[in-house]
Backbone of each chain as ProteinMPNN parsed JSONL, in Angstrom:
{"seq_chain_A": "XXXXXXXXXXXXXXXXXXXXXXXXXXXXXXXXXXXXXXXXXXXXXXXXXXXXXXXXXXXXXXXXXXXXXXXX", "coords_chain_A": {"N_chain_A": [[1.025, -0.988, -0.155], [1.426, 1.368, -1.01], [0.806, 4.085, -1.812], [-1.935, 5.779, -1.146], [-3.68, 6.786, -2.457], [-3.348, 5.512, -5.336], [-4.212, 3.153, -3.995], [-7.097, 3.735, -3.655], [-7.627, 4.202, -5.834], [-7.984, 1.636, -7.166], [-9.372, -0.165, -5.446], [-11.992, 1.256, -5.862], [-12.028, 0.711, -8.929], [-11.951, -2.122, -8.92], [-14.116, -2.925, -7.329], [-16.07, -1.424, -9.144], [-15.741, -3.151, -11.634], [-14.227, -2.129, -13.527], [-11.946, -2.153, -16.013], [-8.305, -2.459, -17.054], [-7.902, -3.763, -19.481], [-9.828, -4.132, -20.639], [-11.544, -4.327, -23.874], [-9.643, -4.857, -25.122], [-7.541, -6.818, -27.312], [-6.067, -9.978, -26.466], [-4.73, -11.91, -28.218], [-3.356, -9.693, -29.814], [-1.733, -8.371, -28.914], [1.693, -7.134, -28.312], [4.477, -8.628, -26.716], [5.524, -6.718, -24.867], [3.758, -5.386, -24.134], [2.175, -7.443, -23.122], [3.726, -8.349, -21.228], [3.387, -6.006, -19.391], [1.039, -5.622, -18.864], [0.459, -8.258, -17.56], [2.145, -7.341, -15.122], [0.623, -5.333, -14.088], [-1.958, -6.393, -13.6], [-0.835, -7.925, -11.55], [-0.224, -6.253, -9.628], [-2.702, -5.165, -9.318], [-4.185, -7.239, -8.302], [-3.092, -7.505, -5.712], [-3.324, -5.315, -4.585], [-6.76, -5.342, -4.603], [-6.675, -7.718, -2.769], [-6.118, -6.723, -0.099], [-7.679, -4.404, -0.158], [-9.966, -5.688, -0.229], [-10.389, -7.74, 2.003], [-9.613, -5.259, 4.11], [-12.243, -4.277, 3.929], [-14.178, -6.226, 4.405], [-13.218, -6.916, 7.273], [-14.123, -3.982, 8.188], [-16.593, -4.031, 7.566], [-17.314, -6.475, 9.004], [-16.953, -6.06, 11.574], [-18.486, -3.56, 12.62], [-21.334, -4.794, 11.919], [-20.974, -6.81, 14.052], [-20.991, -5.342, 15.982], [-23.113, -3.912, 15.879], [-25.223, -5.686, 16.034], [-24.897, -6.599, 18.898], [-25.499, -4.085, 19.903], [-28.311, -4.295, 19.609], [-28.994, -6.245, 20.492], [-29.187, -5.968, 23.407]], "CA_chain_A": [[0.025, -0.04, 0.145], [2.612, 2.517, -1.235], [0.286, 5.304, -2.366], [-3.138, 5.926, -0.796], [-4.525, 7.257, -3.97], [-3.522, 4.035, -6.04], [-4.843, 2.378, -3.347], [-8.119, 3.995, -3.161], [-8.626, 3.892, -7.148], [-7.94, 0.416, -7.862], [-10.274, -0.522, -4.889], [-12.625, 1.435, -6.751], [-12.33, 0.408, -10.218], [-12.183, -3.24, -8.757], [-15.19, -2.789, -7.393], [-16.665, -1.424, -10.418], [-15.339, -3.794, -12.389], [-13.407, -1.624, -14.335], [-10.523, -2.658, -16.05], [-7.338, -1.705, -18.146], [-7.281, -4.527, -20.437], [-11.331, -3.952, -21.427], [-11.62, -4.198, -25.331], [-7.876, -5.221, -25.942], [-7.303, -8.769, -27.708], [-4.231, -10.4, -25.889], [-3.812, -12.44, -29.338], [-2.849, -8.63, -30.763], [-0.842, -7.397, -28.039], [2.823, -7.443, -28.135], [5.123, -9.054, -25.624], [5.945, -6.126, -23.763], [2.353, -4.859, -23.426], [1.47, -8.292, -21.976], [4.299, -8.107, -19.696], [3.404, -4.767, -18.649], [-0.142, -5.765, -18.417], [0.922, -8.96, -16.101], [2.655, -6.514, -14.076], [-0.605, -4.348, -13.564], [-2.531, -7.133, -13.083], [-0.609, -8.558, -10.369], [-0.545, -5.17, -8.433], [-4.478, -4.87, -8.947], [-4.708, -8.518, -7.107], [-2.474, -7.389, -4.644], [-4.567, -4.177, -3.985], [-7.666, -5.795, -4.404], [-7.257, -8.386, -1.888], [-6.023, -5.6, 0.396], [-8.842, -3.961, 0.108], [-11.469, -6.541, 0.307], [-10.024, -8.023, 3.386], [-10.191, -3.878, 5.092], [-13.755, -4.038, 3.949], [-14.586, -6.945, 4.967], [-13.175, -6.711, 8.458], [-14.666, -3.249, 8.763], [-18.191, -4.701, 7.625], [-17.681, -7.648, 10.398], [-16.459, -5.348, 12.834], [-20.002, -3.177, 12.52], [-22.317, -5.885, 11.96], [-20.978, -7.432, 15.086], [-21.519, -3.925, 16.955], [-24.527, -3.577, 15.919], [-26.035, -6.752, 16.553], [-24.92, -6.758, 19.802], [-26.534, -3.457, 20.422], [-29.499, -4.473, 19.127], [-29.577, -7.531, 21.28], [-29.142, -5.184, 24.722]], "C_chain_A": [[0.579, 1.122, -0.022], [1.707, 3.804, -1.117], [-1.461, 5.177, -2.084], [-3.922, 5.962, -2.026], [-4.947, 5.799, -5.363], [-4.396, 3.359, -5.759], [-6.591, 2.535, -3.572], [-9.089, 3.726, -4.763], [-8.75, 2.536, -7.842], [-8.907, -0.46, -6.623], [-11.725, -0.496, -5.914], [-13.336, 0.949, -8.232], [-12.205, -1.522, -10.256], [-13.475, -3.789, -8.278], [-16.411, -2.277, -8.404], [-16.613, -2.467, -11.142], [-14.863, -3.439, -13.412], [-12.001, -2.358, -14.385], [-9.491, -2.578, -17.327], [-7.236, -2.576, -19.739], [-9.209, -4.948, -21.153], [-10.876, -3.736, -22.924], [-10.373, -4.309, -25.931], [-8.468, -6.456, -26.065], [-6.149, -9.079, -27.193], [-3.998, -11.018, -26.645], [-3.164, -11.238, -30.215], [-2.225, -7.739, -30.128], [0.838, -8.009, -28.265], [3.676, -8.38, -26.772], [5.361, -8.312, -24.358], [4.811, -5.707, -23.322], [1.64, -6.128, -22.164], [2.458, -8.67, -21.173], [3.697, -6.935, -18.802], [1.765, -5.18, -18.119], [-0.109, -7.105, -17.224], [1.357, -8.344, -14.976], [1.766, -5.63, -13.211], [-1.473, -5.124, -13.065], [-2.517, -7.686, -11.58], [-0.578, -7.421, -9.22], [-1.904, -4.785, -8.454], [-4.633, -6.139, -7.854], [-4.072, -8.191, -6.382], [-3.238, -6.303, -3.549], [-5.762, -4.873, -3.595], [-7.769, -6.813, -3.575], [-6.718, -7.48, -0.62], [-7.467, -4.997, 1.037], [-9.88, -4.559, 0.19], [-11.296, -6.868, 1.637], [-10.143, -6.915, 4.548], [-11.407, -3.878, 5.168], [-14.652, -4.685, 4.555], [-14.657, -7.226, 6.326], [-14.077, -5.563, 8.895], [-16.545, -3.714, 8.903], [-18.453, -5.672, 8.942], [-17.743, -6.961, 11.518], [-17.971, -4.363, 13.373], [-20.815, -3.683, 12.472], [-22.221, -6.473, 13.404], [-21.443, -6.407, 16.199], [-22.549, -4.134, 16.813], [-25.693, -4.453, 16.033], [-26.279, -6.839, 17.77], [-25.631, -5.441, 20.538], [-27.932, -3.341, 20.178], [-30.14, -5.359, 20.29], [-29.472, -6.966, 22.93], [-30.427, -5.285, 24.767]], "O_chain_A": [[0.292, 2.01, 0.781], [1.996, 4.571, -0.198], [-2.151, 4.488, -2.835], [-4.72, 5.107, -2.409], [-5.947, 5.365, -5.935], [-5.252, 2.894, -6.511], [-7.289, 1.524, -3.645], [-10.245, 3.37, -4.992], [-9.434, 2.319, -8.843], [-9.178, -1.599, -7.003], [-12.332, -1.412, -6.47], [-14.512, 0.841, -8.581], [-12.327, -2.167, -11.298], [-13.926, -4.866, -8.667], [-17.545, -2.756, -8.365], [-17.751, -2.863, -11.393], [-14.916, -4.202, -14.376], [-11.268, -2.866, -13.537], [-9.912, -2.635, -18.482], [-6.701, -2.187, -20.778], [-9.559, -5.843, -21.922], [-9.906, -3.017, -23.162], [-10.083, -3.92, -27.062], [-9.36, -7.034, -25.445], [-5.164, -8.405, -27.493], [-2.808, -11.298, -26.504], [-2.511, -11.545, -31.212], [-2.075, -6.571, -30.485], [1.08, -9.212, -28.363], [2.938, -8.664, -25.829], [5.42, -8.776, -23.219], [4.693, -5.599, -22.101], [1.04, -6.016, -21.095], [2.108, -9.422, -20.264], [3.584, -7.045, -17.582], [1.445, -4.979, -16.947], [-0.613, -6.933, -16.114], [0.997, -8.748, -13.87], [1.975, -5.264, -12.054], [-1.951, -4.738, -11.998], [-3.416, -7.866, -10.759], [-0.875, -7.677, -8.053], [-2.288, -4.036, -7.556], [-5.133, -5.991, -6.739], [-4.507, -8.969, -5.533], [-3.566, -6.369, -2.364], [-5.944, -5.074, -2.394], [-8.944, -7.128, -3.386], [-7.441, -7.966, 0.249], [-8.05, -5.076, 2.119], [-10.845, -3.997, 0.707], [-12.017, -6.32, 2.471], [-10.576, -7.211, 5.661], [-11.941, -3.561, 6.231], [-15.647, -4.23, 5.12], [-15.694, -7.672, 6.817], [-14.831, -5.807, 9.836], [-17.353, -3.717, 9.831], [-19.437, -5.669, 9.681], [-18.544, -7.237, 12.411], [-18.422, -4.553, 14.503], [-21.65, -3.095, 13.16], [-23.282, -6.65, 14.003], [-22.172, -6.704, 17.145], [-23.138, -4.657, 17.759], [-26.867, -4.09, 16.112], [-27.422, -7.078, 18.16], [-26.251, -5.604, 21.589], [-28.617, -2.378, 20.523], [-31.245, -5.299, 20.827], [-29.775, -7.852, 23.729], [-31.052, -4.792, 25.705]]}, "seq_chain_B": "XXXXXXXXXXXXXXXXXXXXXXXXXXXXXXXXXXXXXXXXXXXXXXXXXXXXXXXXXXXXXXXXXXXXXXXXXXXXXXXXXXXXXXXXXXXXXXXXXXXXXXXXXXXXXXXXXXXXXXXXXXXXXXXXXX", "coords_chain_B": {"N_chain_B": [[27.555, -72.125, -38.39], [28.456, -70.638, -41.342], [27.157, -70.299, -44.702], [27.747, -69.351, -48.098], [25.108, -68.141, -48.876], [24.234, -67.382, -46.729], [26.087, -65.359, -45.791], [25.938, -63.538, -47.85], [23.149, -62.893, -47.145], [23.589, -61.638, -45.027], [25.215, -59.633, -45.497], [23.642, -58.36, -47.089], [21.616, -57.511, -45.171], [22.901, -55.608, -43.383], [23.74, -53.529, -45.58], [20.84, -52.79, -45.781], [20.419, -51.826, -43.108], [21.92, -49.642, -42.901], [21.207, -47.939, -44.852], [18.602, -47.742, -44.2], [18.926, -46.069, -42.012], [20.257, -43.843, -42.453], [17.949, -43.043, -44.243], [16.133, -42.402, -42.366], [17.216, -40.112, -41.202], [17.034, -37.964, -42.943], [15.259, -35.023, -43.974], [12.206, -34.899, -44.611], [9.55, -34.87, -47.153], [7.904, -31.384, -46.339], [9.135, -30.574, -43.996], [11.365, -28.246, -43.052], [14.673, -27.784, -41.972], [15.374, -26.361, -38.934], [17.472, -24.16, -38.469], [20.111, -23.502, -36.043], [20.463, -21.075, -33.656], [22.995, -18.654, -33.391], [25.279, -19.207, -30.783], [25.547, -16.693, -28.996], [23.369, -15.111, -29.94], [21.242, -16.54, -28.541], [21.739, -15.294, -26.155], [21.596, -12.942, -26.063], [19.846, -9.66, -24.833], [16.437, -9.418, -25.467], [16.42, -10.729, -27.787], [15.132, -13.42, -29.241], [15.213, -17.036, -30.31], [12.487, -17.804, -32.469], [10.222, -19.85, -31.816], [10.53, -19.828, -28.905], [9.987, -17.658, -28.583], [7.718, -17.666, -29.095], [6.562, -19.34, -27.408], [7.117, -18.09, -25.018], [5.007, -15.614, -25.303], [2.807, -17.196, -25.411], [2.602, -18.048, -22.595], [2.751, -15.832, -21.389], [0.036, -14.724, -22.146], [-1.653, -16.851, -21.011], [-0.972, -16.11, -18.695], [-1.795, -13.556, -17.696], [-4.795, -13.73, -18.592], [-5.291, -15.766, -16.757], [-5.245, -14.45, -14.264], [-6.606, -12.104, -14.917], [-9.103, -13.844, -14.164], [-9.313, -14.94, -11.719], [-9.011, -12.83, -10.268], [-11.761, -11.382, -9.087], [-12.687, -13.798, -7.756], [-10.36, -13.808, -5.912], [-11.055, -11.373, -4.974], [-13.217, -11.727, -3.548], [-12.936, -13.527, -1.754], [-11.187, -12.897, -0.403], [-12.72, -10.654, 1.571], [-14.665, -12.145, 2.21], [-13.292, -13.579, 4.436], [-12.329, -11.429, 5.817], [-14.424, -10.067, 6.796], [-15.549, -12.374, 8.616], [-13.256, -12.751, 9.908], [-13.637, -9.928, 11.114], [-16.438, -9.872, 12.194], [-15.919, -11.668, 14.492], [-13.742, -10.106, 15.69], [-15.099, -7.872, 16.499], [-16.699, -9.294, 18.282], [-15.187, -10.578, 20.387], [-14.002, -7.638, 21.364], [-16.345, -6.512, 22.423], [-16.929, -8.597, 24.598], [-14.348, -8.382, 26.252], [-14.303, -5.755, 26.611], [-17.038, -5.926, 28.246], [-16.035, -7.578, 30.667], [-14.272, -5.612, 31.539], [-15.678, -3.505, 32.531], [-17.873, -4.413, 33.844], [-19.502, -4.422, 36.87], [-19.701, -5.57, 39.986], [-22.395, -7.31, 40.915], [-24.966, -5.487, 42.734], [-25.255, -6.201, 46.493], [-28.278, -6.265, 48.68], [-28.142, -5.718, 51.853], [-29.59, -5.072, 53.506], [-31.89, -6.247, 56.319], [-34.799, -7.507, 55.887], [-37.675, -6.19, 56.794], [-40.712, -7.616, 58.365], [-43.271, -8.157, 57.059], [-46.588, -6.425, 58.491], [-49.024, -8.178, 59.639], [-51.359, -7.323, 60.267], [-53.669, -7.087, 58.423], [-54.637, -9.405, 58.535], [-55.762, -10.861, 60.917], [-58.831, -11.372, 61.63], [-61.582, -9.548, 62.282], [-63.892, -9.765, 64.68], [-67.25, -10.516, 64.235], [-70.147, -8.774, 64.289], [-72.671, -10.257, 63.924], [-72.605, -12.353, 65.246], [-73.383, -12.379, 67.397], [-75.989, -12.797, 67.917]], "CA_chain_B": [[28.636, -72.34, -39.632], [27.679, -70.003, -42.442], [26.976, -70.606, -45.873], [27.756, -68.288, -48.683], [24.288, -67.422, -49.123], [24.057, -66.917, -45.486], [26.82, -64.653, -45.561], [25.235, -62.666, -48.506], [21.899, -62.326, -46.705], [23.596, -60.81, -43.454], [25.619, -58.509, -45.553], [22.657, -57.305, -47.317], [20.82, -56.893, -44.175], [23.318, -54.489, -43.077], [23.495, -52.756, -45.952], [19.645, -51.946, -45.532], [20.075, -51.441, -41.814], [22.631, -47.871, -42.885], [20.342, -47.412, -45.512], [17.184, -47.208, -43.288], [19.193, -45.103, -40.857], [20.483, -42.628, -43.609], [16.687, -42.109, -45.029], [15.563, -41.636, -41.341], [17.968, -38.885, -40.785], [17.013, -37.411, -43.981], [14.367, -34.293, -43.97], [11.087, -35.543, -45.664], [8.413, -34.192, -46.733], [8.049, -30.378, -46.565], [9.895, -30.256, -43.234], [12.532, -27.397, -43.189], [15.355, -27.991, -40.703], [15.581, -25.099, -38.37], [18.752, -23.492, -38.025], [19.937, -23.321, -34.533], [20.652, -19.394, -33.835], [24.194, -18.412, -32.459], [25.296, -19.043, -29.231], [25.712, -15.25, -28.381], [22.167, -14.569, -30.34], [20.443, -16.816, -27.275], [22.305, -14.517, -24.821], [21.299, -11.688, -26.55], [18.82, -9.642, -24.466], [15.378, -9.53, -26.744], [15.974, -11.635, -28.962], [15.49, -15.188, -28.865], [14.479, -17.927, -30.964], [10.782, -17.942, -32.651], [9.376, -20.832, -30.724], [11.126, -19.544, -27.481], [9.291, -16.029, -28.047], [6.087, -18.179, -29.171], [6.226, -20.156, -26.027], [6.77, -17.053, -23.712], [3.993, -14.738, -25.517], [1.404, -18.009, -24.783], [2.413, -18.026, -21.162], [1.923, -14.478, -20.836], [-1.281, -14.811, -21.947], [-2.331, -17.351, -19.931], [-0.771, -15.692, -17.231], [-2.771, -12.371, -17.765], [-5.873, -14.594, -18.508], [-5.895, -16.381, -15.202], [-4.982, -13.352, -13.342], [-8.458, -11.762, -14.807], [-10.378, -14.684, -13.833], [-8.938, -15.137, -10.415], [-9.559, -11.276, -9.401], [-12.926, -11.566, -8.375], [-12.539, -14.327, -6.551], [-9.799, -13.661, -4.799], [-11.876, -10.522, -3.766], [-14.505, -12.205, -2.454], [-12.595, -14.531, -0.84], [-10.559, -11.785, 1.257], [-13.609, -10.032, 1.491], [-15.489, -13.06, 3.378], [-12.523, -13.755, 5.255], [-11.867, -9.981, 6.524], [-16.154, -10.014, 7.385], [-15.701, -13.227, 9.458], [-12.093, -12.117, 11.431], [-13.773, -8.674, 11.613], [-17.076, -10.21, 13.356], [-14.73, -12.388, 15.47], [-12.912, -9.226, 16.571], [-15.977, -7.079, 17.539], [-17.6, -10.088, 19.285], [-14.047, -10.084, 21.18], [-13.814, -6.744, 21.552], [-17.681, -6.474, 23.321], [-16.678, -9.288, 25.462], [-13.668, -8.025, 26.766], [-15.093, -4.503, 27.613], [-17.91, -6.323, 29.533], [-15.565, -8.406, 31.412], [-13.136, -4.951, 32.472], [-16.533, -2.333, 32.781], [-18.723, -4.807, 34.481], [-19.323, -4.339, 38.137], [-20.163, -6.728, 41.025], [-24.249, -7.149, 41.282], [-25.401, -5.197, 44.072], [-26.692, -7.128, 46.92], [-28.918, -5.46, 49.547], [-27.919, -6.735, 53.054], [-30.535, -5.037, 54.936], [-32.605, -7.194, 56.747], [-36.291, -6.761, 55.695], [-39.129, -6.236, 58.044], [-41.747, -8.644, 58.198], [-44.861, -7.195, 56.965], [-47.42, -6.887, 59.479], [-49.759, -9.214, 59.464], [-52.758, -6.852, 60.919], [-54.75, -7.334, 57.636], [-54.911, -11.362, 58.475], [-56.317, -10.882, 61.67], [-60.281, -11.089, 61.649], [-62.369, -8.927, 63.513], [-65.166, -10.444, 65.297], [-68.321, -10.248, 63.502], [-70.946, -8.489, 64.83], [-73.48, -11.116, 63.327], [-72.61, -13.916, 65.668], [-73.813, -12.467, 68.719], [-77.48, -13.202, 67.791]], "C_chain_B": [[27.981, -71.501, -40.749], [27.859, -70.079, -43.998], [27.419, -69.63, -46.56], [26.505, -67.688, -49.166], [23.912, -66.501, -48.155], [24.943, -65.353, -45.313], [26.167, -63.383, -46.737], [23.901, -62.014, -48.356], [22.201, -61.22, -45.356], [24.424, -59.365, -44.366], [24.461, -57.345, -46.696], [21.748, -56.73, -46.268], [21.516, -55.673, -43.477], [23.403, -53.661, -43.963], [21.749, -51.717, -45.901], [19.721, -51.461, -44.547], [20.939, -49.878, -42.073], [21.595, -47.289, -43.773], [19.246, -46.711, -44.933], [17.764, -45.956, -42.291], [19.834, -43.853, -41.369], [18.964, -41.92, -43.781], [16.566, -41.604, -43.515], [16.245, -39.948, -41.138], [17.597, -37.723, -41.776], [15.601, -36.613, -43.89], [13.15, -35.273, -45.22], [10.207, -34.844, -45.958], [8.681, -32.316, -47.221], [8.456, -29.77, -45.265], [11.062, -29.635, -43.547], [13.581, -27.481, -41.698], [15.956, -26.281, -40.155], [17.125, -24.912, -38.248], [19.053, -23.102, -36.384], [20.744, -21.466, -34.52], [22.268, -19.711, -32.778], [24.09, -18.192, -30.938], [25.029, -17.906, -28.615], [24.144, -14.426, -28.649], [20.946, -14.476, -29.178], [20.817, -15.879, -26.305], [21.624, -13.202, -25.077], [19.942, -11.068, -25.49], [17.725, -9.035, -25.662], [15.359, -9.942, -27.61], [16.505, -13.166, -28.91], [14.967, -16.223, -30.267], [12.806, -17.751, -31.537], [10.248, -18.569, -32.165], [9.885, -20.508, -29.215], [10.097, -18.29, -27.4], [7.72, -16.611, -28.357], [5.552, -18.252, -27.619], [5.69, -19.003, -24.568], [5.453, -15.959, -24.152], [2.738, -15.679, -24.906], [1.656, -17.872, -23.521], [2.001, -16.856, -20.608], [0.3, -14.463, -20.803], [-2.005, -15.419, -21.468], [-2.164, -16.94, -18.715], [-1.435, -14.369, -16.789], [-4.362, -12.999, -17.574], [-6.375, -14.928, -17.154], [-5.507, -15.457, -14.062], [-6.362, -12.678, -13.667], [-9.341, -12.551, -14.224], [-10.501, -14.748, -12.551], [-8.789, -13.829, -9.649], [-10.24, -11.074, -8.641], [-13.023, -12.886, -7.13], [-11.591, -13.938, -5.411], [-10.336, -12.466, -3.678], [-12.672, -10.668, -2.803], [-14.154, -13.052, -1.318], [-11.911, -13.521, 0.667], [-11.918, -11.234, 1.655], [-14.332, -10.931, 2.894], [-14.332, -13.326, 4.56], [-12.033, -12.585, 6.528], [-13.661, -9.852, 7.033], [-15.876, -11.336, 8.986], [-14.371, -12.933, 10.953], [-12.825, -10.8, 12.139], [-15.081, -8.687, 13.0], [-16.71, -10.96, 14.513], [-14.375, -10.987, 16.758], [-13.998, -8.647, 17.433], [-16.668, -8.053, 18.578], [-16.345, -9.973, 20.63], [-13.895, -8.694, 22.134], [-15.329, -6.315, 22.955], [-17.26, -7.205, 24.499], [-15.61, -9.004, 26.485], [-14.132, -6.603, 27.553], [-16.13, -4.974, 28.431], [-17.34, -6.92, 30.703], [-14.596, -7.163, 32.126], [-14.452, -4.1, 33.114], [-17.611, -2.985, 33.704], [-18.343, -4.822, 35.912], [-19.722, -5.304, 39.008], [-21.609, -6.264, 40.943], [-24.072, -7.014, 42.938], [-26.295, -5.911, 44.814], [-27.334, -6.158, 48.072], [-28.586, -6.5, 51.054], [-28.741, -6.32, 53.949], [-31.28, -5.987, 55.108], [-34.238, -6.436, 56.709], [-37.232, -6.794, 56.783], [-39.666, -7.199, 57.745], [-42.728, -7.982, 57.798], [-46.021, -7.572, 58.26], [-48.515, -7.368, 58.941], [-51.559, -8.802, 60.107], [-54.01, -7.387, 60.067], [-55.184, -8.718, 57.663], [-55.786, -11.482, 59.694], [-58.178, -10.543, 61.554], [-60.948, -10.705, 62.688], [-63.387, -9.281, 63.565], [-66.222, -9.238, 64.569], [-69.318, -10.221, 64.35], [-72.47, -9.517, 64.976], [-73.547, -12.23, 64.605], [-73.262, -13.8, 66.782], [-75.706, -12.626, 68.904], [-77.725, -14.24, 67.998]], "O_chain_B": [[26.819, -71.811, -41.015], [29.001, -69.838, -44.391], [27.643, -68.668, -45.826], [26.65, -66.701, -49.888], [23.469, -65.363, -48.307], [24.433, -64.378, -44.763], [25.966, -62.27, -46.252], [23.473, -61.049, -48.99], [21.467, -60.368, -44.857], [24.254, -58.218, -43.953], [24.495, -56.139, -46.943], [21.187, -55.645, -46.417], [20.806, -54.778, -43.018], [23.149, -52.565, -43.465], [21.562, -50.502, -45.959], [19.127, -50.383, -44.554], [20.539, -48.945, -41.377], [21.111, -46.195, -43.479], [18.953, -45.521, -45.051], [17.042, -45.035, -41.907], [19.9, -42.865, -40.638], [18.712, -40.733, -43.576], [16.873, -40.428, -43.324], [15.631, -38.895, -40.967], [17.848, -36.569, -41.429], [14.639, -37.363, -43.731], [13.33, -35.976, -46.215], [9.86, -34.025, -45.107], [9.409, -31.966, -48.149], [8.257, -28.56, -45.156], [11.871, -30.241, -44.249], [13.167, -27.245, -40.563], [16.631, -25.422, -40.722], [17.813, -25.847, -37.838], [18.257, -22.486, -35.676], [21.43, -20.957, -35.406], [22.536, -20.533, -31.903], [23.381, -17.515, -30.193], [24.271, -17.965, -27.647], [23.728, -13.493, -27.963], [20.186, -13.571, -28.834], [19.929, -15.691, -25.474], [21.152, -12.522, -24.166], [19.025, -11.865, -25.293], [18.102, -8.324, -26.594], [14.462, -9.752, -28.432], [17.552, -13.777, -28.695], [14.257, -15.724, -31.141], [11.974, -17.54, -30.655], [9.27, -17.962, -31.73], [9.379, -21.229, -28.354], [9.502, -17.976, -26.369], [6.71, -16.064, -27.913], [4.702, -17.666, -26.949], [4.782, -18.953, -23.738], [4.889, -15.463, -23.177], [1.875, -15.228, -24.154], [0.635, -17.407, -23.015], [1.202, -16.704, -19.684], [-0.459, -14.274, -19.852], [-3.131, -14.955, -21.285], [-2.895, -17.216, -17.764], [-1.599, -14.134, -15.592], [-5.026, -12.773, -16.562], [-7.404, -14.58, -16.575], [-5.503, -15.901, -12.914], [-7.225, -12.667, -12.789], [-10.365, -12.059, -13.75], [-11.623, -14.646, -12.055], [-8.458, -13.827, -8.463], [-9.9, -10.649, -7.537], [-13.358, -12.808, -5.949], [-11.931, -13.778, -4.239], [-10.256, -12.391, -2.452], [-12.867, -10.122, -1.717], [-14.78, -13.265, -0.28], [-12.042, -13.462, 1.889], [-12.108, -11.915, 2.662], [-14.48, -10.583, 4.066], [-14.751, -13.212, 5.712], [-11.583, -12.771, 7.659], [-13.687, -9.226, 8.093], [-16.046, -11.018, 10.163], [-14.444, -12.912, 12.182], [-12.726, -10.556, 13.341], [-15.062, -8.111, 14.088], [-17.343, -10.762, 15.55], [-14.587, -10.874, 17.965], [-14.034, -8.752, 18.659], [-17.148, -7.608, 19.621], [-16.587, -9.369, 21.675], [-13.713, -8.7, 23.352], [-15.148, -5.93, 24.111], [-17.187, -6.527, 25.525], [-15.879, -9.354, 27.634], [-14.269, -6.444, 28.766], [-16.188, -4.382, 29.509], [-17.984, -6.865, 31.751], [-14.087, -7.475, 33.203], [-14.34, -3.959, 34.332], [-18.289, -2.198, 34.365], [-17.21, -5.126, 36.284], [-20.324, -6.145, 38.341], [-21.961, -5.084, 40.909], [-23.563, -7.669, 43.848], [-27.433, -6.269, 44.509], [-26.656, -5.155, 48.292], [-28.783, -7.709, 51.181], [-28.837, -6.867, 55.048], [-31.481, -6.729, 54.147], [-34.69, -5.401, 57.199], [-37.285, -7.722, 57.591], [-39.209, -7.839, 56.798], [-42.988, -6.987, 58.475], [-46.221, -8.663, 58.793], [-48.941, -7.005, 57.845], [-52.527, -9.535, 60.309], [-55.019, -7.912, 60.536], [-56.028, -9.148, 56.877], [-56.691, -12.303, 59.536], [-58.587, -9.392, 61.396], [-60.993, -11.262, 63.785], [-64.071, -9.22, 62.543], [-66.197, -8.02, 64.395], [-69.592, -11.163, 65.093], [-73.199, -9.49, 65.968], [-74.579, -12.868, 64.814], [-73.757, -14.794, 67.313], [-76.388, -12.544, 69.925], [-78.891, -14.627, 67.916]]}, "name": "protein", "num_of_chains": 2, "seq": "XXXXXXXXXXXXXXXXXXXXXXXXXXXXXXXXXXXXXXXXXXXXXXXXXXXXXXXXXXXXXXXXXXXXXXXXXXXXXXXXXXXXXXXXXXXXXXXXXXXXXXXXXXXXXXXXXXXXXXXXXXXXXXXXXXXXXXXXXXXXXXXXXXXXXXXXXXXXXXXXXXXXXXXXXXXXXXXXXXXXXXXXXXXXXXXXXXXXXXXXXX"}
């Protein structure tokens, strides 16, 4: 999580389903483009994993607290 | 004991064997022998054999497709794990807070006075006098 802005952009793009390879034909890409895409995808995967974990953790925490508050 | 006939037969078999081995080694049909690249050409960065380049490209395409496919699965998996851990953490925090903040139950040590039983005593009714 080096850059918070990049992290937020990636999280939003993952949530919205945007992809940097939309409309691109992999068979028509050069090796350099494919290598760059693989690196970007790896980074996206890492950031998406972190964002999903943090989001899930927050949701679970708030959910547990809300349920406990309702049961009082 | 070999006869001249068998000697000739052996010789012809050897010749056929050599010929067949030569035939196998020869390129047949439309096969074009691929010249090996020079030793320094393979080691040069950016310059590879065509087959290696094709294989590398196929591997990259497979890798990118796999990454594209597993992205939502990984995100959902991590979100679920985070939700479970977050829920457990929230419940653990509540439990800890309840243990630390809770006070001992207040016990009332005062002796309760027994209620007067005046209302239980029946007053004599005037009806019985008659």
